PDBQT receptor file of N, H, CA, C and O in Angstrom, charges set to zero:
ATOM      1  N   MET A   1      56.191 -51.515-189.336  1.00  0.00    +0.000 N 
ATOM      2  CA  MET A   1      57.574 -51.713-188.965  1.00  0.00    +0.000 C 
ATOM      3  C   MET A   1      57.672 -51.595-187.446  1.00  0.00    +0.000 C 
ATOM      4  O   MET A   1      57.280 -50.584-186.863  1.00  0.00    +0.000 OA
ATOM      5  N   THR A   2      58.190 -52.623-186.828  1.00  0.00    +0.000 N 
ATOM      6  H   THR A   2      58.508 -53.444-187.302  1.00  0.00    +0.000 HD
ATOM      7  CA  THR A   2      58.342 -52.607-185.382  1.00  0.00    +0.000 C 
ATOM      8  C   THR A   2      59.607 -51.840-185.002  1.00  0.00    +0.000 C 
ATOM      9  O   THR A   2      60.483 -51.588-185.829  1.00  0.00    +0.000 OA
ATOM     10  N   LYS A   3      59.668 -51.483-183.739  1.00  0.00    +0.000 N 
ATOM     11  H   LYS A   3      58.957 -51.688-183.067  1.00  0.00    +0.000 HD
ATOM     12  CA  LYS A   3      60.838 -50.752-183.256  1.00  0.00    +0.000 C 
ATOM     13  C   LYS A   3      62.092 -51.619-183.372  1.00  0.00    +0.000 C 
ATOM     14  O   LYS A   3      63.168 -51.118-183.700  1.00  0.00    +0.000 OA
ATOM     15  N   LYS A   4      61.953 -52.913-183.105  1.00  0.00    +0.000 N 
ATOM     16  H   LYS A   4      61.079 -53.319-182.839  1.00  0.00    +0.000 HD
ATOM     17  CA  LYS A   4      63.090 -53.828-183.202  1.00  0.00    +0.000 C 
ATOM     18  C   LYS A   4      63.611 -53.888-184.639  1.00  0.00    +0.000 C 
ATOM     19  O   LYS A   4      64.821 -53.853-184.866  1.00  0.00    +0.000 OA
ATOM     20  N   PHE A   5      62.703 -53.978-185.602  1.00  0.00    +0.000 N 
ATOM     21  H   PHE A   5      61.721 -54.006-185.418  1.00  0.00    +0.000 HD
ATOM     22  CA  PHE A   5      63.100 -54.019-187.011  1.00  0.00    +0.000 C 
ATOM     23  C   PHE A   5      63.727 -52.700-187.439  1.00  0.00    +0.000 C 
ATOM     24  O   PHE A   5      64.685 -52.691-188.213  1.00  0.00    +0.000 OA
ATOM     25  N   PHE A   6      63.201 -51.596-186.948  1.00  0.00    +0.000 N 
ATOM     26  H   PHE A   6      62.423 -51.602-186.320  1.00  0.00    +0.000 HD
ATOM     27  CA  PHE A   6      63.749 -50.276-187.267  1.00  0.00    +0.000 C 
ATOM     28  C   PHE A   6      65.193 -50.159-186.782  1.00  0.00    +0.000 C 
ATOM     29  O   PHE A   6      66.064 -49.700-187.521  1.00  0.00    +0.000 OA
ATOM     30  N   ILE A   7      65.442 -50.567-185.556  1.00  0.00    +0.000 N 
ATOM     31  H   ILE A   7      64.735 -50.940-184.955  1.00  0.00    +0.000 HD
ATOM     32  CA  ILE A   7      66.791 -50.493-184.994  1.00  0.00    +0.000 C 
ATOM     33  C   ILE A   7      67.724 -51.448-185.735  1.00  0.00    +0.000 C 
ATOM     34  O   ILE A   7      68.867 -51.095-186.026  1.00  0.00    +0.000 OA
ATOM     35  N   LEU A   8      67.244 -52.657-186.044  1.00  0.00    +0.000 N 
ATOM     36  H   LEU A   8      66.315 -52.943-185.808  1.00  0.00    +0.000 HD
ATOM     37  CA  LEU A   8      68.063 -53.623-186.768  1.00  0.00    +0.000 C 
ATOM     38  C   LEU A   8      68.418 -53.114-188.170  1.00  0.00    +0.000 C 
ATOM     39  O   LEU A   8      69.557 -53.258-188.614  1.00  0.00    +0.000 OA
ATOM     40  N   ALA A   9      67.452 -52.525-188.856  1.00  0.00    +0.000 N 
ATOM     41  H   ALA A   9      66.527 -52.407-188.496  1.00  0.00    +0.000 HD
ATOM     42  CA  ALA A   9      67.703 -51.980-190.192  1.00  0.00    +0.000 C 
ATOM     43  C   ALA A   9      68.718 -50.834-190.132  1.00  0.00    +0.000 C 
ATOM     44  O   ALA A   9      69.575 -50.714-191.007  1.00  0.00    +0.000 OA
ATOM     45  N   THR A  10      68.620 -50.011-189.118  1.00  0.00    +0.000 N 
ATOM     46  H   THR A  10      67.924 -50.108-188.407  1.00  0.00    +0.000 HD
ATOM     47  CA  THR A  10      69.560 -48.906-188.948  1.00  0.00    +0.000 C 
ATOM     48  C   THR A  10      70.982 -49.418-188.707  1.00  0.00    +0.000 C 
ATOM     49  O   THR A  10      71.937 -48.914-189.297  1.00  0.00    +0.000 OA
ATOM     50  N   ILE A  11      71.113 -50.412-187.847  1.00  0.00    +0.000 N 
ATOM     51  H   ILE A  11      70.336 -50.821-187.368  1.00  0.00    +0.000 HD
ATOM     52  CA  ILE A  11      72.436 -50.961-187.537  1.00  0.00    +0.000 C 
ATOM     53  C   ILE A  11      73.054 -51.631-188.756  1.00  0.00    +0.000 C 
ATOM     54  O   ILE A  11      74.233 -51.429-189.047  1.00  0.00    +0.000 OA
ATOM     55  N   VAL A  12      72.257 -52.432-189.472  1.00  0.00    +0.000 N 
ATOM     56  H   VAL A  12      71.299 -52.595-189.236  1.00  0.00    +0.000 HD
ATOM     57  CA  VAL A  12      72.774 -53.120-190.659  1.00  0.00    +0.000 C 
ATOM     58  C   VAL A  12      73.194 -52.110-191.722  1.00  0.00    +0.000 C 
ATOM     59  O   VAL A  12      74.246 -52.264-192.342  1.00  0.00    +0.000 OA
ATOM     60  N   PHE A  13      72.381 -51.082-191.937  1.00  0.00    +0.000 N 
ATOM     61  H   PHE A  13      71.526 -50.957-191.434  1.00  0.00    +0.000 HD
ATOM     62  CA  PHE A  13      72.737 -50.080-192.926  1.00  0.00    +0.000 C 
ATOM     63  C   PHE A  13      74.020 -49.353-192.531  1.00  0.00    +0.000 C 
ATOM     64  O   PHE A  13      74.868 -49.091-193.383  1.00  0.00    +0.000 OA
ATOM     65  N   LEU A  14      74.169 -49.027-191.253  1.00  0.00    +0.000 N 
ATOM     66  H   LEU A  14      73.480 -49.240-190.560  1.00  0.00    +0.000 HD
ATOM     67  CA  LEU A  14      75.383 -48.347-190.801  1.00  0.00    +0.000 C 
ATOM     68  C   LEU A  14      76.619 -49.227-190.963  1.00  0.00    +0.000 C 
ATOM     69  O   LEU A  14      77.701 -48.726-191.268  1.00  0.00    +0.000 OA
ATOM     70  N   LEU A  15      76.467 -50.526-190.763  1.00  0.00    +0.000 N 
ATOM     71  H   LEU A  15      75.588 -50.934-190.516  1.00  0.00    +0.000 HD
ATOM     72  CA  LEU A  15      77.595 -51.431-190.942  1.00  0.00    +0.000 C 
ATOM     73  C   LEU A  15      78.092 -51.433-192.384  1.00  0.00    +0.000 C 
ATOM     74  O   LEU A  15      79.293 -51.551-192.627  1.00  0.00    +0.000 OA
ATOM     75  N   PHE A  16      77.179 -51.303-193.336  1.00  0.00    +0.000 N 
ATOM     76  H   PHE A  16      76.203 -51.207-193.138  1.00  0.00    +0.000 HD
ATOM     77  CA  PHE A  16      77.576 -51.291-194.741  1.00  0.00    +0.000 C 
ATOM     78  C   PHE A  16      77.960 -49.901-195.238  1.00  0.00    +0.000 C 
ATOM     79  O   PHE A  16      78.741 -49.781-196.183  1.00  0.00    +0.000 OA
ATOM     80  N   ALA A  17      77.427 -48.852-194.620  1.00  0.00    +0.000 N 
ATOM     81  H   ALA A  17      76.793 -48.949-193.853  1.00  0.00    +0.000 HD
ATOM     82  CA  ALA A  17      77.697 -47.490-195.093  1.00  0.00    +0.000 C 
ATOM     83  C   ALA A  17      78.925 -46.869-194.425  1.00  0.00    +0.000 C 
ATOM     84  O   ALA A  17      79.527 -45.948-194.976  1.00  0.00    +0.000 OA
ATOM     85  N   SER A  18      79.293 -47.353-193.269  1.00  0.00    +0.000 N 
ATOM     86  H   SER A  18      78.804 -48.102-192.821  1.00  0.00    +0.000 HD
ATOM     87  CA  SER A  18      80.401 -46.745-192.527  1.00  0.00    +0.000 C 
ATOM     88  C   SER A  18      81.777 -46.944-193.162  1.00  0.00    +0.000 C 
ATOM     89  O   SER A  18      82.539 -45.979-193.234  1.00  0.00    +0.000 OA
ATOM     90  N   PRO A  19      82.137 -48.145-193.626  1.00  0.00    +0.000 N 
ATOM     91  CA  PRO A  19      83.494 -48.295-194.185  1.00  0.00    +0.000 C 
ATOM     92  C   PRO A  19      83.827 -47.353-195.342  1.00  0.00    +0.000 C 
ATOM     93  O   PRO A  19      84.914 -46.774-195.342  1.00  0.00    +0.000 OA
ATOM     94  N   PRO A  20      82.937 -47.170-196.335  1.00  0.00    +0.000 N 
ATOM     95  CA  PRO A  20      83.290 -46.204-197.389  1.00  0.00    +0.000 C 
ATOM     96  C   PRO A  20      83.410 -44.775-196.862  1.00  0.00    +0.000 C 
ATOM     97  O   PRO A  20      84.251 -44.003-197.324  1.00  0.00    +0.000 OA
ATOM     98  N   LEU A  21      82.562 -44.430-195.890  1.00  0.00    +0.000 N 
ATOM     99  H   LEU A  21      81.879 -45.057-195.515  1.00  0.00    +0.000 HD
ATOM    100  CA  LEU A  21      82.623 -43.091-195.318  1.00  0.00    +0.000 C 
ATOM    101  C   LEU A  21      83.927 -42.890-194.552  1.00  0.00    +0.000 C 
ATOM    102  O   LEU A  21      84.574 -41.852-194.689  1.00  0.00    +0.000 OA
ATOM    103  N   ILE A  22      84.309 -43.860-193.760  1.00  0.00    +0.000 N 
ATOM    104  H   ILE A  22      83.783 -44.704-193.649  1.00  0.00    +0.000 HD
ATOM    105  CA  ILE A  22      85.559 -43.770-192.999  1.00  0.00    +0.000 C 
ATOM    106  C   ILE A  22      86.762 -43.696-193.950  1.00  0.00    +0.000 C 
ATOM    107  O   ILE A  22      87.689 -42.916-193.731  1.00  0.00    +0.000 OA
ATOM    108  N   LEU A  23      86.733 -44.505-194.992  1.00  0.00    +0.000 N 
ATOM    109  H   LEU A  23      85.980 -45.139-195.170  1.00  0.00    +0.000 HD
ATOM    110  CA  LEU A  23      87.823 -44.488-195.969  1.00  0.00    +0.000 C 
ATOM    111  C   LEU A  23      87.913 -43.133-196.679  1.00  0.00    +0.000 C 
ATOM    112  O   LEU A  23      89.006 -42.608-196.891  1.00  0.00    +0.000 OA
ATOM    113  N   ALA A  24      86.765 -42.577-197.040  1.00  0.00    +0.000 N 
ATOM    114  H   ALA A  24      85.877 -43.003-196.868  1.00  0.00    +0.000 HD
ATOM    115  CA  ALA A  24      86.757 -41.273-197.707  1.00  0.00    +0.000 C 
ATOM    116  C   ALA A  24      87.263 -40.178-196.777  1.00  0.00    +0.000 C 
ATOM    117  O   ALA A  24      87.986 -39.281-197.212  1.00  0.00    +0.000 OA
ATOM    118  N   ILE A  25      86.893 -40.243-195.507  1.00  0.00    +0.000 N 
ATOM    119  H   ILE A  25      86.307 -40.972-195.153  1.00  0.00    +0.000 HD
ATOM    120  CA  ILE A  25      87.378 -39.254-194.541  1.00  0.00    +0.000 C 
ATOM    121  C   ILE A  25      88.890 -39.391-194.376  1.00  0.00    +0.000 C 
ATOM    122  O   ILE A  25      89.610 -38.394-194.329  1.00  0.00    +0.000 OA
ATOM    123  N   TYR A  26      89.357 -40.622-194.288  1.00  0.00    +0.000 N 
ATOM    124  H   TYR A  26      88.772 -41.432-194.325  1.00  0.00    +0.000 HD
ATOM    125  CA  TYR A  26      90.789 -40.874-194.103  1.00  0.00    +0.000 C 
ATOM    126  C   TYR A  26      91.604 -40.349-195.291  1.00  0.00    +0.000 C 
ATOM    127  O   TYR A  26      92.695 -39.808-195.110  1.00  0.00    +0.000 OA
ATOM    128  N   GLN A  27      91.062 -40.514-196.519  1.00  0.00    +0.000 N 
ATOM    129  H   GLN A  27      90.176 -40.954-196.666  1.00  0.00    +0.000 HD
ATOM    130  CA  GLN A  27      91.780 -40.067-197.711  1.00  0.00    +0.000 C 
ATOM    131  C   GLN A  27      91.544 -38.597-198.027  1.00  0.00    +0.000 C 
ATOM    132  O   GLN A  27      92.230 -38.029-198.877  1.00  0.00    +0.000 OA
ATOM    133  N   GLY A  28      90.582 -37.977-197.353  1.00  0.00    +0.000 N 
ATOM    134  H   GLY A  28      90.025 -38.438-196.663  1.00  0.00    +0.000 HD
ATOM    135  CA  GLY A  28      90.321 -36.556-197.553  1.00  0.00    +0.000 C 
ATOM    136  C   GLY A  28      89.529 -36.242-198.807  1.00  0.00    +0.000 C 
ATOM    137  O   GLY A  28      89.637 -35.140-199.347  1.00  0.00    +0.000 OA
ATOM    138  N   GLU A  29      88.739 -37.186-199.277  1.00  0.00    +0.000 N 
ATOM    139  H   GLU A  29      88.652 -38.080-198.839  1.00  0.00    +0.000 HD
ATOM    140  CA  GLU A  29      87.913 -36.984-200.477  1.00  0.00    +0.000 C 
ATOM    141  C   GLU A  29      86.606 -36.285-200.086  1.00  0.00    +0.000 C 
ATOM    142  O   GLU A  29      85.649 -36.936-199.666  1.00  0.00    +0.000 OA
ATOM    143  N   VAL A  30      86.575 -34.975-200.225  1.00  0.00    +0.000 N 
ATOM    144  H   VAL A  30      87.352 -34.446-200.567  1.00  0.00    +0.000 HD
ATOM    145  CA  VAL A  30      85.429 -34.179-199.778  1.00  0.00    +0.000 C 
ATOM    146  C   VAL A  30      84.171 -34.518-200.582  1.00  0.00    +0.000 C 
ATOM    147  O   VAL A  30      83.087 -34.637-200.011  1.00  0.00    +0.000 OA
ATOM    148  N   LYS A  31      84.308 -34.671-201.885  1.00  0.00    +0.000 N 
ATOM    149  H   LYS A  31      85.188 -34.574-202.349  1.00  0.00    +0.000 HD
ATOM    150  CA  LYS A  31      83.155 -34.969-202.729  1.00  0.00    +0.000 C 
ATOM    151  C   LYS A  31      82.526 -36.320-202.341  1.00  0.00    +0.000 C 
ATOM    152  O   LYS A  31      81.303 -36.435-202.256  1.00  0.00    +0.000 OA
ATOM    153  N   ASP A  32      83.359 -37.326-202.110  1.00  0.00    +0.000 N 
ATOM    154  H   ASP A  32      84.352 -37.232-202.179  1.00  0.00    +0.000 HD
ATOM    155  CA  ASP A  32      82.853 -38.632-201.706  1.00  0.00    +0.000 C 
ATOM    156  C   ASP A  32      82.184 -38.576-200.338  1.00  0.00    +0.000 C 
ATOM    157  O   ASP A  32      81.152 -39.208-200.114  1.00  0.00    +0.000 OA
ATOM    158  N   ILE A  33      82.777 -37.818-199.432  1.00  0.00    +0.000 N 
ATOM    159  H   ILE A  33      83.616 -37.304-199.614  1.00  0.00    +0.000 HD
ATOM    160  CA  ILE A  33      82.197 -37.671-198.096  1.00  0.00    +0.000 C 
ATOM    161  C   ILE A  33      80.803 -37.064-198.195  1.00  0.00    +0.000 C 
ATOM    162  O   ILE A  33      79.875 -37.524-197.530  1.00  0.00    +0.000 OA
ATOM    163  N   MET A  34      80.653 -36.028-199.028  1.00  0.00    +0.000 N 
ATOM    164  H   MET A  34      81.406 -35.655-199.569  1.00  0.00    +0.000 HD
ATOM    165  CA  MET A  34      79.355 -35.377-199.178  1.00  0.00    +0.000 C 
ATOM    166  C   MET A  34      78.322 -36.315-199.790  1.00  0.00    +0.000 C 
ATOM    167  O   MET A  34      77.177 -36.347-199.339  1.00  0.00    +0.000 OA
ATOM    168  N   VAL A  35      78.705 -37.074-200.801  1.00  0.00    +0.000 N 
ATOM    169  H   VAL A  35      79.636 -37.049-201.167  1.00  0.00    +0.000 HD
ATOM    170  CA  VAL A  35      77.769 -37.987-201.468  1.00  0.00    +0.000 C 
ATOM    171  C   VAL A  35      77.340 -39.110-200.521  1.00  0.00    +0.000 C 
ATOM    172  O   VAL A  35      76.149 -39.406-200.416  1.00  0.00    +0.000 OA
ATOM    173  N   ILE A  36      78.285 -39.729-199.840  1.00  0.00    +0.000 N 
ATOM    174  H   ILE A  36      79.252 -39.489-199.925  1.00  0.00    +0.000 HD
ATOM    175  CA  ILE A  36      77.955 -40.817-198.917  1.00  0.00    +0.000 C 
ATOM    176  C   ILE A  36      77.105 -40.297-197.763  1.00  0.00    +0.000 C 
ATOM    177  O   ILE A  36      76.155 -40.965-197.353  1.00  0.00    +0.000 OA
ATOM    178  N   SER A  37      77.424 -39.135-197.237  1.00  0.00    +0.000 N 
ATOM    179  H   SER A  37      78.196 -38.592-197.570  1.00  0.00    +0.000 HD
ATOM    180  CA  SER A  37      76.638 -38.550-196.148  1.00  0.00    +0.000 C 
ATOM    181  C   SER A  37      75.219 -38.241-196.605  1.00  0.00    +0.000 C 
ATOM    182  O   SER A  37      74.263 -38.471-195.864  1.00  0.00    +0.000 OA
ATOM    183  N   LEU A  38      75.078 -37.729-197.804  1.00  0.00    +0.000 N 
ATOM    184  H   LEU A  38      75.855 -37.543-198.406  1.00  0.00    +0.000 HD
ATOM    185  CA  LEU A  38      73.756 -37.435-198.344  1.00  0.00    +0.000 C 
ATOM    186  C   LEU A  38      72.932 -38.717-198.496  1.00  0.00    +0.000 C 
ATOM    187  O   LEU A  38      71.746 -38.732-198.167  1.00  0.00    +0.000 OA
ATOM    188  N   ILE A  39      73.543 -39.774-198.984  1.00  0.00    +0.000 N 
ATOM    189  H   ILE A  39      74.507 -39.762-199.251  1.00  0.00    +0.000 HD
ATOM    190  CA  ILE A  39      72.844 -41.056-199.116  1.00  0.00    +0.000 C 
ATOM    191  C   ILE A  39      72.412 -41.572-197.746  1.00  0.00    +0.000 C 
ATOM    192  O   ILE A  39      71.288 -42.051-197.591  1.00  0.00    +0.000 OA
ATOM    193  N   ILE A  40      73.288 -41.479-196.761  1.00  0.00    +0.000 N 
ATOM    194  H   ILE A  40      74.200 -41.090-196.887  1.00  0.00    +0.000 HD
ATOM    195  CA  ILE A  40      72.944 -41.927-195.407  1.00  0.00    +0.000 C 
ATOM    196  C   ILE A  40      71.773 -41.125-194.854  1.00  0.00    +0.000 C 
ATOM    197  O   ILE A  40      70.849 -41.696-194.274  1.00  0.00    +0.000 OA
ATOM    198  N   ILE A  41      71.803 -39.818-195.027  1.00  0.00    +0.000 N 
ATOM    199  H   ILE A  41      72.554 -39.355-195.498  1.00  0.00    +0.000 HD
ATOM    200  CA  ILE A  41      70.719 -38.962-194.535  1.00  0.00    +0.000 C 
ATOM    201  C   ILE A  41      69.406 -39.300-195.229  1.00  0.00    +0.000 C 
ATOM    202  O   ILE A  41      68.368 -39.369-194.571  1.00  0.00    +0.000 OA
ATOM    203  N   ILE A  42      69.427 -39.510-196.532  1.00  0.00    +0.000 N 
ATOM    204  H   ILE A  42      70.270 -39.454-197.067  1.00  0.00    +0.000 HD
ATOM    205  CA  ILE A  42      68.204 -39.837-197.278  1.00  0.00    +0.000 C 
ATOM    206  C   ILE A  42      67.630 -41.173-196.820  1.00  0.00    +0.000 C 
ATOM    207  O   ILE A  42      66.425 -41.285-196.590  1.00  0.00    +0.000 OA
ATOM    208  N   VAL A  43      68.483 -42.184-196.686  1.00  0.00    +0.000 N 
ATOM    209  H   VAL A  43      69.461 -42.093-196.872  1.00  0.00    +0.000 HD
ATOM    210  CA  VAL A  43      67.999 -43.503-196.257  1.00  0.00    +0.000 C 
ATOM    211  C   VAL A  43      67.431 -43.440-194.843  1.00  0.00    +0.000 C 
ATOM    212  O   VAL A  43      66.373 -44.011-194.578  1.00  0.00    +0.000 OA
ATOM    213  N   PHE A  44      68.116 -42.756-193.935  1.00  0.00    +0.000 N 
ATOM    214  H   PHE A  44      68.975 -42.292-194.150  1.00  0.00    +0.000 HD
ATOM    215  CA  PHE A  44      67.594 -42.629-192.578  1.00  0.00    +0.000 C 
ATOM    216  C   PHE A  44      66.289 -41.847-192.547  1.00  0.00    +0.000 C 
ATOM    217  O   PHE A  44      65.394 -42.176-191.768  1.00  0.00    +0.000 OA
ATOM    218  N   SER A  45      66.167 -40.827-193.371  1.00  0.00    +0.000 N 
ATOM    219  H   SER A  45      66.894 -40.560-194.003  1.00  0.00    +0.000 HD
ATOM    220  CA  SER A  45      64.936 -40.043-193.421  1.00  0.00    +0.000 C 
ATOM    221  C   SER A  45      63.760 -40.891-193.888  1.00  0.00    +0.000 C 
ATOM    222  O   SER A  45      62.680 -40.843-193.299  1.00  0.00    +0.000 OA
ATOM    223  N   ILE A  46      63.972 -41.662-194.941  1.00  0.00    +0.000 N 
ATOM    224  H   ILE A  46      64.850 -41.701-195.419  1.00  0.00    +0.000 HD
ATOM    225  CA  ILE A  46      62.903 -42.516-195.471  1.00  0.00    +0.000 C 
ATOM    226  C   ILE A  46      62.533 -43.592-194.451  1.00  0.00    +0.000 C 
ATOM    227  O   ILE A  46      61.351 -43.846-194.219  1.00  0.00    +0.000 OA
ATOM    228  N   THR A  47      63.529 -44.219-193.845  1.00  0.00    +0.000 N 
ATOM    229  H   THR A  47      64.489 -44.012-194.033  1.00  0.00    +0.000 HD
ATOM    230  CA  THR A  47      63.268 -45.263-192.858  1.00  0.00    +0.000 C 
ATOM    231  C   THR A  47      62.532 -44.708-191.648  1.00  0.00    +0.000 C 
ATOM    232  O   THR A  47      61.581 -45.323-191.166  1.00  0.00    +0.000 OA
ATOM    233  N   THR A  48      62.958 -43.562-191.158  1.00  0.00    +0.000 N 
ATOM    234  H   THR A  48      63.730 -43.062-191.549  1.00  0.00    +0.000 HD
ATOM    235  CA  THR A  48      62.298 -42.943-190.013  1.00  0.00    +0.000 C 
ATOM    236  C   THR A  48      60.884 -42.513-190.361  1.00  0.00    +0.000 C 
ATOM    237  O   THR A  48      59.971 -42.687-189.554  1.00  0.00    +0.000 OA
ATOM    238  N   TYR A  49      60.688 -41.957-191.538  1.00  0.00    +0.000 N 
ATOM    239  H   TYR A  49      61.430 -41.815-192.194  1.00  0.00    +0.000 HD
ATOM    240  CA  TYR A  49      59.348 -41.554-191.976  1.00  0.00    +0.000 C 
ATOM    241  C   TYR A  49      58.413 -42.753-192.015  1.00  0.00    +0.000 C 
ATOM    242  O   TYR A  49      57.280 -42.672-191.539  1.00  0.00    +0.000 OA
ATOM    243  N   GLU A  50      58.877 -43.864-192.577  1.00  0.00    +0.000 N 
ATOM    244  H   GLU A  50      59.797 -43.929-192.963  1.00  0.00    +0.000 HD
ATOM    245  CA  GLU A  50      58.048 -45.072-192.633  1.00  0.00    +0.000 C 
ATOM    246  C   GLU A  50      57.750 -45.605-191.241  1.00  0.00    +0.000 C 
ATOM    247  O   GLU A  50      56.639 -46.065-190.978  1.00  0.00    +0.000 OA
ATOM    248  N   PHE A  51      58.732 -45.548-190.345  1.00  0.00    +0.000 N 
ATOM    249  H   PHE A  51      59.634 -45.175-190.559  1.00  0.00    +0.000 HD
ATOM    250  CA  PHE A  51      58.534 -46.019-188.987  1.00  0.00    +0.000 C 
ATOM    251  C   PHE A  51      57.474 -45.176-188.271  1.00  0.00    +0.000 C 
ATOM    252  O   PHE A  51      56.577 -45.723-187.629  1.00  0.00    +0.000 OA
ATOM    253  N   VAL A  52      57.573 -43.874-188.380  1.00  0.00    +0.000 N 
ATOM    254  H   VAL A  52      58.301 -43.430-188.902  1.00  0.00    +0.000 HD
ATOM    255  CA  VAL A  52      56.615 -42.970-187.719  1.00  0.00    +0.000 C 
ATOM    256  C   VAL A  52      55.236 -43.107-188.356  1.00  0.00    +0.000 C 
ATOM    257  O   VAL A  52      54.226 -43.120-187.652  1.00  0.00    +0.000 OA
ATOM    258  N   ARG A  53      55.187 -43.206-189.661  1.00  0.00    +0.000 N 
ATOM    259  H   ARG A  53      56.007 -43.195-190.233  1.00  0.00    +0.000 HD
ATOM    260  CA  ARG A  53      53.909 -43.309-190.358  1.00  0.00    +0.000 C 
ATOM    261  C   ARG A  53      53.172 -44.589-189.984  1.00  0.00    +0.000 C 
ATOM    262  O   ARG A  53      51.972 -44.558-189.713  1.00  0.00    +0.000 OA
ATOM    263  N   ARG A  54      53.879 -45.706-189.970  1.00  0.00    +0.000 N 
ATOM    264  H   ARG A  54      54.854 -45.731-190.191  1.00  0.00    +0.000 HD
ATOM    265  CA  ARG A  54      53.239 -46.974-189.627  1.00  0.00    +0.000 C 
ATOM    266  C   ARG A  54      52.883 -47.063-188.150  1.00  0.00    +0.000 C 
ATOM    267  O   ARG A  54      51.915 -47.728-187.780  1.00  0.00    +0.000 OA
ATOM    268  N   LYS A  55      53.661 -46.396-187.308  1.00  0.00    +0.000 N 
ATOM    269  H   LYS A  55      54.447 -45.856-187.608  1.00  0.00    +0.000 HD
ATOM    270  CA  LYS A  55      53.378 -46.403-185.883  1.00  0.00    +0.000 C 
ATOM    271  C   LYS A  55      52.107 -45.595-185.580  1.00  0.00    +0.000 C 
ATOM    272  O   LYS A  55      51.373 -45.913-184.644  1.00  0.00    +0.000 OA
ATOM    273  N   ALA A  56      51.859 -44.568-186.364  1.00  0.00    +0.000 N 
ATOM    274  H   ALA A  56      52.456 -44.310-187.125  1.00  0.00    +0.000 HD
ATOM    275  CA  ALA A  56      50.688 -43.716-186.152  1.00  0.00    +0.000 C 
ATOM    276  C   ALA A  56      49.381 -44.404-186.537  1.00  0.00    +0.000 C 
ATOM    277  O   ALA A  56      48.314 -44.012-186.065  1.00  0.00    +0.000 OA
ATOM    278  N   LYS A  57      49.457 -45.424-187.389  1.00  0.00    +0.000 N 
ATOM    279  H   LYS A  57      50.325 -45.742-187.772  1.00  0.00    +0.000 HD
ATOM    280  CA  LYS A  57      48.236 -46.099-187.831  1.00  0.00    +0.000 C 
ATOM    281  C   LYS A  57      47.685 -47.026-186.800  1.00  0.00    +0.000 C 
ATOM    282  O   LYS A  57      46.658 -47.664-187.030  1.00  0.00    +0.000 OA
TER     283      LYS A  57
């Protein structure tokens, strides 16, 4: 995974993940905020791990 692809994947994922998160924050749905935030953290962790792992090879 190249750095350009990593940044592009991050931006695209944020574009799709941000609207539900913003809507949940606006409506005050704490449970939804926690679930969406957890999904974002997991996806970023996996993507970053793959980026670092492939870069080390």
